[in-house]
N, C-alpha and C positions, 0 to 999 in steps of 0.2 A: 463797391469795394474793388480795389485793384487786385490784379492777379497775385502780386507778391504778398499782400496782406492775407489773401485767401489761402495761399500755400503755407504761410506761417501758422495760421490758425489750424489748418488741416493737419500739418505735421505735428503740432502740439497735441491735438486730439489723438492722433494715431500713436504717438510716443507714449501718451498717458495710458492708452489701452494696452500697449505692449508691456509697459512697466507693471501695470496691475495684474496682467496675466502671468508674468514671470515671477513677480515678487508677491508672495501671499501677505495679506493683511488680516488681522484678527481683532475682534472686540472681545475683551476678557472681563468678566464680571464675577466678583467674589460673591459666594453664597453664604459663607460662614467664616468667622475669624475668632480665634481664641488665643489666650496667652496669660501673661502675668501683669499685675498692677500693684504698685506700692500704696497701701491704704492703712491708715491708723498705725504706722510704724512697723508694718509687716507686709511681706509679699504674699499675695493671694492670687488664685486663678481668676481669670476674668474673661468675659465675652465682650467683643467689640462690635460697634455698628459697622455695617459694610455698605451703606448707601453711597458713599463716595469712592468706594474701591472698584473703579472701572478704568480699564486701560486699553490702549490701542497698541498692538504689537505690529511693527511695520519697519520697512527699510528707512534709513535716514534720507531726508530730502536734500537736493543739491545745495540749498542755502543754509544747511545745518552743519555745525562744526565736525560732526562725526561722519559726514557723507563719504569720505574716502577711507574709512576704517575697514580694512579687509578682514581683520580678525573678528570684529563685532559689527557686522553690517546692518544689524537690526537694533531697534530701540524699543523700550517699553515706555509709552507716553501716557501719563494720567489724563483721562478725559476732562476737558475744560481747563487744563493748566498748560501754560506755554513752555514747559521744559520736559526734558527726558528724565525719567526716574532711574532707569538701568540700561546698561549696554547689553546687547544680546547677540548670541551667535548660534548657529546650528550645531547640535551635538548628536551625531548619529541621526536618528529620526526625530529627535526632540529639539526644543529650543532651551537654551540655558542663558539666563540673564543674571548679572550680579555686579555688586560693588561692595564697598566696605560696610554697608548698612544692612545688606540682606541679599536674598536670592529669589529668583522666579524661575520655575521649571514648568514647561508646557509640552504636552504630547498632542500633536495634530491628529494622531490616530484615535485617541480617546476623547479629545476635546477638553481634557481636564488640566488644571494647573494648581500649583501650590506657590505661595509667596511668603517669605519670612522677612521680618524686620527685627533686628537684634541690636543694632549699634548703641542706642541710648542706654541700654542696661550695662554695657561694658565700660562706659566712660567714667573714669574716676572723677569724683567731685561734682557730678551733675545733680546731686541731691535726690537721687532715686527717681528722677523724672522719666527715665526710659521705661517703655512698656513693651517688652519683647512679645512678638506675636507670630502666629502662622495663620494664613488664610487659605481657603480652598475655593475653587470655582470652576467655571467652564468658559471656553473661548469658542466663538463662532467666526467662520471665515466671512469677511465682508468685501 
């Protein structure tokens, strides 16, 4: 291996370590989710499965569209899916992520989060297909 290639690899490894040391990354897993579902012509309370409700809270990567977003430098990325779910920013000592479909709030101090999904319920003419919900869970630094 020539010196230039070695230096390039070495710099990449060092920069990755620096970025990960400065920018926290968390694995967030929902433990429970409840809300409302439209069944048999009426809205009823409902519990939802949470097996797929796993997220990575991290800074945007250089090849992602929101990389230079100074207001929301973090994103909430569903595990196993190639897209960002919510834009996130630091708020005092917490993280706040939101868009027009819901909100995610996380406290690194307690490791707890809540996540709401409400958009489908609000849309006129969607045939009551929305299922507004709130989930709670914990995040671990990775």
